[in-house]
N, C-alpha and C positions, 0 to 999 in steps of 0.2 A: 694622779695620773689615771687615765682611762686606757685599759688594754683591751683591744678588739682583735678578733680573727680577721684575716684578709677577706674571707668569704662574707663576713658580716658587713664589712665596708662596701664590698661590691654590691651586695643586696640593697643597701640603703642608697648607694649611688644610682643604681638601676631604677629604684623607685623615684628618686628625684628627677632623673631624666625622663621617665615615663609620664610624670605629672606636669612637666614643664609645658606651658608658662605659668602654671599654678603651683602653689606650695603643696608639698607632700608632707605627711606626718606619720609617725609610727613610734614603736616602742621596741627596745631590745631587752630580752629576758636572758638570764644566765642560770644554768643548772649547776648543781653542786660539783659536777665533774668538769665544769668549765665550758661545756657546750653552750653556744649562744643561739637564740631564736629571735629572728626579726619578725615582728608583727606589724604589718601595714595597717594603718587606720584610714578610714574615709574622712576626707576634709569636707565638712558641711558648711564651711564659711559662705559659699555662694548662696546656698539655700537660706541661711539666716539673714544674709545681706538683702536678699530679695524680699523676704517676709517683713523685715524690720530694719530698714536702712538707718534709722535714727540711732538705734542701739548697736548696730553692726555696720558702721560706715564703710568698712573696707571689704573688698571681695577677695577671692582666693588667690589672686595674683600677689597680694601683699599681706595676707593673713591666713591663719588656719584655725580650725576648731575641730577637734577630734569627735567623731560620732560617739555619743554616750554608750551605745551598745558595744562598740569596739573596745572602749576603755573598760567596760564592765567585764568583757570576755578576757581581756588581758589580766585584769585583777584576779579573776577566777582561775585562770591558768597559773598565774604566779603562786597563788595559794595552794591549789590542789596538786600541782605538779612540782612544787618546791623550786620554782624558778623566779627568784626575785627580780624586780625591775632594776636593770643596770643603767639604762639610759632612755631618754626620749629623744627623738630626732625630728627635724623639719627642715625644709629647704627655703632658700631665699632666691627666687627666680630674678635674674638680672640685678642682683644686689650682692654685696659682700657677705661673708660669713661673720656675723657679729651677734651678740646677745642683746637684743633691743630692750628698751624700757618696757615695752609691752610683753616681751618674752619673760623678763624678770618679774613683772607684775603677775603674770599667769602662773609662774613657778613659786610664788611666795604667798603664804596665807597671812595676809595683813592682820586679820582679826586675832590670830594666834601668835603673831610676830615670829614666824618660823617658815622655813621652806616646806612646800607641800610634800616633797620627796627628798628628804635630807641626804640620803645615800646615793641618789641617782645623778647622773651627768645629763647634760643637755647638749645635743649635737646640732650644729647649724651647718648646712651644706649650701655653698654658693654655686649657682647654676646660671651660666650665661649662654643663651642660644642653644640650650639643651646639653651643654658640655659642663662637666664639673670643673670649677676653678679652684675651690678651696673647701676645707672642712675644718671646723674648730669645735672644741668641746669646752663646756663651762660647768662648774660645780660650786656648790655653796661652800664658802669659807667662813668659819666661825669668827676667826680673828678679824677679818675684814668686814664681817657682817654684810657680805655681798657675794654675788656670783662672780667667780673669776675664771679666766681661761686656764685650762689644765692641758698638759701634753697628752697626746694620743700615741700609743705604741701598738705595733702589730705583735700578735702572739706568734 
């Protein structure tokens, strides 16, 4: 189960609406006292697609790639401020909230046969016409050896 504060949900929903019709992406950190911190990341998918469409065939309307500097900053904050990564999030503009095969591949370290962030959840937000339709969360399940949907509860 993923437990989130209502303010956290509103922040990620606002991010998804503001980036529509492109995918947004970001990270949620949680402090020891339970306080949550939403860190928006820049989606550089369009730039990569423009530079190398062969390796990046999709644009930001159907894919995301977090800016490496943003991800490094998140990791530094997680380590120095003792705020572990609780979840990653991204939106699906004009698509349902599901964990795609691409999402699974990005979240799994095939060469090590393990998830990249075993304790983190992955949130997918469905946005149609700039309005939030659904939100689902997924987490690694050892027994299933797969990412499965997990319930989300407000704190």
